[in-house]
C-alpha positions in Angstrom: 0.3 0.3 -0.2 1.3 3.4 -0.9 2.4 5.9 2.2 -0.3 8.4 1.4 -3.0 5.6 2.0 -1.5 4.4 5.1 -1.9 8.6 6.1 -5.2 9.0 5.1 -7.2 11.2 7.3 -4.2 11.7 9.9 -3.0 15.3 11.0 0.5 15.3 10.2 3.8 17.5 8.8 6.0 15.9 6.4 9.5 16.0 6.2 11.4 14.6 2.9 8.3 12.9 1.9 7.9 10.1 -0.6 4.7 7.8 -1.8 7.0 4.6 -0.9 5.0 1.8 -0.8 4.1 -0.1 2.4 4.6 -3.5 2.7 4.1 -3.8 7.0 3.7 -1.8 9.8 5.0 -1.8 13.4 5.6 -0.1 16.7 8.5 -3.1 17.3 11.9 -2.9 16.4 11.8 -7.0 16.8 8.6 -6.9 14.5 10.4 -4.9 11.5 10.8 -6.5 7.8 11.6 -4.9 4.7 9.2 -1.5 3.6 8.2 -0.9 7.3 6.3 2.1 8.1 7.6 2.1 12.1 5.9 4.1 14.6 8.3 5.9 17.5 6.3 5.8 20.7 7.2 7.2 24.2 6.5 4.7 26.6 7.0 3.9 30.3 10.3 2.8 30.5 12.0 3.8 26.8 11.1 5.9 24.5 11.7 4.3 20.7 12.3 7.7 18.7 16.3 6.6 20.0 15.6 3.2 18.4 15.2 5.1 14.9 18.3 3.8 13.7 17.9 0.5 14.4 14.1 0.3 13.1 16.3 1.6 9.9 18.9 -0.9 9.7 16.5 -3.7 10.2 14.1 -2.6 7.0 12.1 0.6 8.1 11.6 2.5 5.3 9.8 5.8 6.8 9.0 6.7 10.3 6.1 8.4 12.2 7.6 10.7 15.3 6.6 13.2 17.7 9.7 15.3 16.9 12.1 15.6 13.5 14.9 12.6 13.9 18.8 13.2 12.1 17.9 10.1 10.1 18.0 9.8 5.8 13.8 8.6 5.4 10.8 10.2 5.3 9.4 11.3 8.5 5.8 11.5 9.2 5.6 14.5 12.3 2.5 14.0 14.7 1.8 15.5 17.9 1.0 12.1 19.6 1.9 8.7 17.9 -0.1 6.9 19.8 -3.7 8.7 18.3 -2.8 7.8 15.1 -1.7 4.7 15.0 -5.0 3.1 15.2 -6.0 4.8 12.1 -2.9 4.3 10.0 -3.8 0.6 11.3 -7.4 0.6 10.4 -6.2 2.2 6.5 -3.4 -0.1 6.6 -6.3 -3.2 7.0 -8.5 -1.7 4.7 -10.8 -0.4 7.1 -12.5 -3.8 8.3 -14.2 -1.9 10.8 -16.8 -1.0 8.5 -17.9 -4.5 7.8 -19.5 -5.6 11.5 -20.7 -4.8 14.6 -18.1 -3.9 17.7 -19.3 -4.8 21.5 -16.8 -3.4 23.9 -17.0 -5.1 27.6 -14.7 -2.7 30.5 -14.6 -3.4 34.0 -12.6 -4.8 36.7 -14.2 -8.3 36.5 -16.6 -9.9 34.2 -15.6 -8.8 31.2 -14.4 -12.5 29.9 -17.5 -14.4 30.7 -19.9 -11.7 29.5 -18.3 -11.5 25.8 -18.6 -15.3 25.6 -22.3 -15.0 27.2 -22.7 -12.4 24.3 -21.0 -14.9 21.8 -23.7 -17.3 22.5 -26.3 -15.3 22.2 -25.5 -13.6 18.8 -24.7 -17.3 17.9 -28.1 -18.3 18.6 -29.3 -15.8 16.7 -27.8 -16.7 13.6 -25.0 -14.8 13.5 -21.1 -15.3 13.1 -19.5 -13.8 16.5 -15.3 -13.0 16.7 -14.2 -12.8 20.5 -11.1 -11.3 22.0 -9.9 -11.1 25.1 -7.7 -12.4 28.0 -7.9 -15.7 26.9 -7.5 -15.7 22.9 -9.0 -14.9 20.3 -12.3 -16.9 18.6 -12.7 -16.5 14.7 -15.6 -18.8 13.9 -15.2 -21.3 16.6 -11.1 -21.4 15.8 -9.1 -20.1 18.9 -5.6 -18.7 19.2 -3.8 -17.3 22.1 -3.7 -13.7 22.9 -0.6 -11.3 25.1 -2.9 -9.0 26.4 -6.5 -8.0 27.0 -6.6 -6.0 24.8 -4.4 -6.4 21.6 -2.1 -3.5 21.0 -3.7 -1.5 17.8 -1.9 -3.2 14.6 -2.6 -6.4 15.9 -5.9 -5.5 16.9 -7.1 -4.3 13.3 -5.0 -7.2 11.7 -7.2 -9.6 13.6 -10.3 -7.3 12.3 -9.0 -7.8 9.3 -9.0 -11.7 9.4 -11.9 -11.2 10.7 -13.6 -9.8 8.0 -11.9 -12.2 5.6 -14.3 -15.4 7.6 -16.9 -13.0 7.1 -17.7 -12.0 10.9 -20.9 -10.5 11.8 -20.4 -9.3 15.5 -16.8 -8.8 17.4 -16.9 -9.0 20.9 -13.8 -7.8 22.9 -12.9 -6.5 26.5 -11.4 -3.3 26.7 -8.7 -3.0 29.7 -8.1 0.2 31.6 -4.7 0.2 30.2 -6.0 0.0 26.5 -8.4 3.0 27.2 -5.1 5.2 28.7 -2.8 4.0 25.9 -4.9 5.0 23.5 -5.0 1.4 22.0 -8.7 2.2 20.7 -8.2 5.8 19.6 -10.5 5.9 17.0 -12.7 2.8 17.4 -16.5 3.4 18.1 -18.3 0.4 19.9 -22.0 -0.4 18.9 -22.5 -1.1 22.2 -20.0 -0.8 25.0 -20.3 -2.4 28.6 -19.2 -1.6 32.0 -19.7 -4.2 34.8 -17.9 -3.0 37.5 -15.4 -0.4 38.9 -13.4 -2.0 42.1 -9.8 -1.9 43.3 -6.9 -3.0 40.8 -4.1 -1.8 38.5 -2.9 1.1 41.1 0.4 0.0 40.4 -0.2 1.5 37.0 -2.8 4.0 37.9 -1.7 5.3 41.1 -5.0 6.0 42.5 -8.1 4.3 42.2 -9.9 7.7 41.0 -7.6 8.0 38.0 -8.4 4.3 37.3 -12.2 5.5 37.5 -11.8 8.1 35.3 -10.2 6.0 32.8 -13.6 3.4 33.0 -15.4 6.4 32.8 -14.0 7.8 29.8 -14.8 4.5 27.8 -19.0 5.5 28.3 -18.9 8.3 26.1 -19.2 9.2 22.7 -15.6 9.5 21.8 -15.9 5.5 22.0 -19.7 4.4 22.3 -22.9 4.7 20.6 -24.8 3.4 23.3 -24.1 2.0 26.7 -24.8 -0.5 29.1 -24.3 -0.3 32.9 -24.5 -1.6 36.1 -26.4 0.2 38.6 -25.7 -1.7 41.7 -21.9 -0.7 41.0 -21.2 2.8 42.5 -19.3 4.0 39.3 -22.0 2.8 37.2 -25.0 4.5 39.2 -22.8 7.5 39.3 -22.3 7.8 35.5 -26.4 7.2 34.8 -26.8 9.8 37.5 -24.7 12.4 36.0 -26.4 13.1 32.8 -24.1 10.6 29.9 -23.3 12.0 26.9 -24.7 8.4 25.3 -28.1 6.7 25.5 -27.7 4.5 29.0 -29.4 0.9 29.1 -29.3 -0.6 33.1 -29.2 -3.7 34.9 -29.0 -4.5 38.4 -30.9 -6.7 41.7 -31.1 -3.5 43.8 -31.7 -0.6 42.4 -34.1 -0.1 39.5 -32.9 -1.2 36.1 -33.8 -1.8 32.6 -32.7 -5.2 33.9 -33.2 -7.7 36.5 -33.3 -10.8 37.8 -35.8 -12.5 40.4 -36.0 -16.3 42.1 -32.5 -17.0 42.1 -32.0 -19.9 42.4 -27.8 -21.4 43.6 -26.5 -24.4 43.8 -23.1 -26.2 42.6 -24.8 -27.5 39.8 -26.2 -24.1 38.1 -28.3 -21.1 38.7 -32.4 -20.6 37.6 -33.6 -17.1 37.4 -36.1 -15.0 35.6 -34.6 -12.4 33.5 -36.6 -9.8 33.1 -35.2 -7.5 30.3 -37.7 -4.2 29.5 -40.8 -6.5 30.6 -39.9 -9.2 28.4 -39.4 -12.4 31.0 -37.3 -15.0 30.2 -36.5 -18.4 32.2 -32.9 -19.0 32.3 -31.5 -22.5 33.7 -27.9 -22.2 33.4 -24.7 -24.3 34.3 -22.9 -21.1 35.3 -22.8 -20.5 39.1 -22.8 -17.4 41.3 -24.4 -14.0 42.0 -22.2 -12.4 39.6 -22.3 -14.4 36.6 -26.6 -13.5 37.2 -24.8 -9.8 37.1 -22.9 -10.6 34.2 -26.1 -12.2 32.2 -27.8 -9.5 32.7 -25.3 -7.4 31.1 -25.0 -9.8 28.3 -29.0 -10.1 28.0 -29.5 -5.8 28.2 -26.8 -5.3 25.8 -27.9 -8.0 23.1 -31.2 -6.5 22.9 -30.2 -2.9 22.2 -28.7 -4.6 19.4 -31.8 -5.9 18.3 -31.8 -9.3 19.1 -34.8 -11.0 19.9 -35.5 -12.3 23.0 -35.8 -16.0 22.3 -32.4 -16.1 21.2 -31.2 -14.4 24.2 -32.8 -16.9 26.8 -31.4 -19.5 24.2 -28.3 -18.5 24.5 -27.8 -17.7 28.4 -29.5 -20.6 28.9 -27.1 -22.7 27.7 -23.7 -21.0 28.0 -20.8 -23.6 29.1 -18.4 -22.9 31.7 -16.3 -20.2 30.2 -12.3 -21.6 30.5 -10.8 -20.5 33.7 -13.8 -19.0 35.0 -15.9 -20.8 37.7 -14.7 -24.0 36.7 -16.2 -27.0 39.0 -14.3 -30.1 39.7 -16.1 -33.0 41.3 -13.7 -35.0 42.9 -14.2 -38.9 43.7 -14.9 -38.4 47.5 -17.9 -36.0 47.2 -16.1 -32.5 47.8 -15.6 -30.1 45.1 -12.9 -27.9 43.6 -13.5 -24.6 41.7 -11.4 -23.1 39.7 -11.4 -19.2 39.1 -10.0 -16.3 37.8 -10.6 -14.1 40.8 -7.1 -12.1 41.3 -8.7 -8.8 43.0 -10.5 -8.0 46.5 -13.8 -7.7 44.5 -12.9 -11.1 42.5 -12.1 -12.9 45.4 -15.0 -11.6 47.7 -17.4 -12.4 44.7 -16.3 -16.5 44.1 -16.2 -16.9 48.1 -19.0 -15.1 48.5 -21.0 -17.6 45.5 -19.4 -20.5 46.9 -21.0 -20.1 50.5 -24.1 -19.7 49.2 -24.1 -23.3 47.4 -22.0 -25.0 49.8 -22.7 -27.5 53.1 -19.5 -28.0 54.2 -15.9 -26.4 54.5 -14.5 -24.0 52.5 -10.9 -23.7 52.2 -9.4 -20.5 49.9 -6.6 -21.0 48.1 -4.7 -18.0 46.3 -1.4 -15.8 45.9 -1.3 -12.3 44.3 1.0 -11.2 41.4 4.2 -9.7 41.8 5.5 -6.2 40.7 1.8 -5.2 40.4 -0.2 -3.4 43.2 0.9 -4.4 46.8 -2.0 -2.8 48.6 -4.6 -5.4 47.6 -2.8 -8.1 49.2 -3.5 -7.9 52.6 -7.1 -6.9 51.7 -7.8 -10.1 49.6 -5.8 -11.8 53.1 -9.1 -10.4 55.2 -11.6 -11.3 52.9 -10.5 -14.4 52.5 -10.7 -14.6 56.3 -13.8 -13.8 56.9 -15.7 -15.9 54.0 -13.6 -19.5 53.9 -13.3 -21.8 56.7 -9.3 -22.2 56.3 -6.9 -20.0 54.1 -3.9 -21.8 51.9 -1.9 -18.7 50.5 0.7 -19.7 47.6 2.5 -18.3 44.9 1.0 -16.8 41.7 3.2 -15.3 39.1 5.7 -13.8 41.5 7.4 -12.0 38.2 10.6 -10.6 39.9 9.7 -10.4 43.5 10.5 -12.8 46.1 7.5 -14.8 46.7 7.6 -15.5 50.4 7.7 -11.0 50.7 4.0 -11.6 48.5 3.1 -14.6 51.3 3.7 -12.1 54.1 1.7 -9.1 52.4 -1.3 -11.2 52.0 -0.7 -13.3 55.4 -0.6 -9.8 57.3 -4.8 -9.6 56.0 -5.5 -13.3 57.1 -4.0 -13.5 60.6 -5.7 -10.0 61.6 -8.9 -12.3 61.8 -7.8 -15.9 61.8 -5.2 -18.4 62.9 -6.8 -20.6 60.4 -4.3 -20.7 57.7 -1.1 -21.7 56.2 1.8 -20.5 54.2 3.1 -23.0 51.0 5.1 -21.0 48.6 5.0 -24.1 46.2 1.4 -23.9 44.6 1.5 -27.7 43.5 2.4 -28.3 47.1 -0.5 -26.2 48.1 -2.9 -27.7 46.0 -1.7 -31.2 47.1 -2.4 -30.1 50.8 -5.5 -28.8 50.0 -7.4 -32.0 48.7 -6.0 -33.8 51.7 -7.9 -31.9 53.5 -11.1 -32.2 51.8 -14.5 -34.5 53.1 -17.4 -34.9 51.3 -19.5 -32.1 50.5 -16.4 -29.6 51.1 -14.7 -27.2 48.3 -11.6 -25.8 47.7 -11.5 -22.4 45.7 -8.4 -22.1 43.7 -8.0 -18.6 42.8 -6.2 -16.1 40.6 -4.8 -18.1 37.8 -7.7 -19.5 36.0 -6.9 -20.3 32.7 -3.0 -19.5 32.5 -1.3 -22.5 31.5 1.9 -20.9 33.2 3.7 -19.6 36.3 5.8 -16.0 35.9 9.0 -16.3 37.3 11.8 -13.9 37.4 11.2 -13.1 33.8 10.3 -17.0 32.9 6.9 -18.1 31.7 7.3 -21.5 33.3 4.3 -24.5 32.0 2.0 -24.8 34.9 -2.1 -25.4 35.1 -4.5 -24.9 37.8 -6.6 -27.6 36.6 -3.9 -30.3 35.3 -2.7 -30.3 38.9 -5.4 -30.6 40.6 -6.0 -33.9 38.4 -2.2 -34.8 38.9 -2.0 -34.2 42.9 -5.3 -35.9 43.5 -4.6 -39.1 41.1 -1.6 -39.1 43.6 -3.5 -38.9 46.7 -5.9 -41.9 45.4 -3.2 -44.0 44.7 -1.2 -43.5 48.3 -4.8 -44.6 49.7 -4.9 -47.3 47.9 -1.5 -48.7 48.7 -2.1 -47.8 52.1 
């Protein structure tokens, strides 16, 4: 594609401009091939303007920059590279966004499950659906891994392009707070945007909860969304609706008046039944998904699909047949009648939701097993410890992606919260050993909630991603325990 076409509708100044043939665009010096247009971006830790000469050596023939550099190639000077890279990517991939409807889901918790609920509803209505999020990219049931919840702009528009080739009708994607703040979704306008909730997370990046909150609020403005769908039982969501929103809003909740609500809810470890009322359309839902937070996710998905014009029969069918999302409240029944629950909960609100939901359907003891990620928000660690101490009968503190921190230092931070309320806990750094210990405690009717990693298939330790899976560990460790019992 000619450089002039890549730059269509971009406000810029040209230096030594030649309308070159561009065969690749990139923001990463490790991803440069012949005839690449390279975007120089100021990052938190590095400014890739300083890597311009390296980029040219590797094959960059033109640069998008925020300041003129002393290099012998055409330069396109813009005020903010992050603001334009998405539009350039959209141009390069032939404006794929024009060919489908786009739904975005943001919030601290519930994004992944809500996207898959929407996917199931839309497929029940007869549409082809693509999904982009934490556990991967799905195009026509074909799944590929994802490195980030919301991909970088160039990768994102390449995914859109691939989806258009597969004749996708709807794209449902998770929108992280980081992606909003870093302008990864700059230029995109979503047909419907959903806010599930806003609770403490990512303060290592945003500094304060208020900063984090403001970024989430920004998503539900005309800059990004045509219609908003908001959980009004969430303080942030209610605030947005009450303070003259700039776009039309549809609401959902169990406690406050809303366009969508649920009644006669019955929770069990085998599933949940309830009546879903969407703008006076009543749907009886019988689902395998468990917990109050999944009722909230279903309400958000149902009212969002209503905003898209999807009929109620498809909404009922989609929610009733939605299967477990990988790593989200996955229930494993053990041979002795006890249960293990695998969940991605890694925030105070997330751990509270999963333990509260399990408490409602469990007659036996609840064991809580979790850790906290290293080099991330440290303030949430003791808070999560207190929540576990309050809601579980026994807490097992372990390791979870320590990254470059010492695992035992993270464990000590969590332990401060736990031991302030109870002595019913143990610290076991090795996650496999911790799970083995937990499984040995279980009797019929007991539940161990193994939280934090969900579907992740690695442990992030000192820059290395070591293969690991909670689900596989439960299976292998429980098998060891059974074999020991037989030998005994």
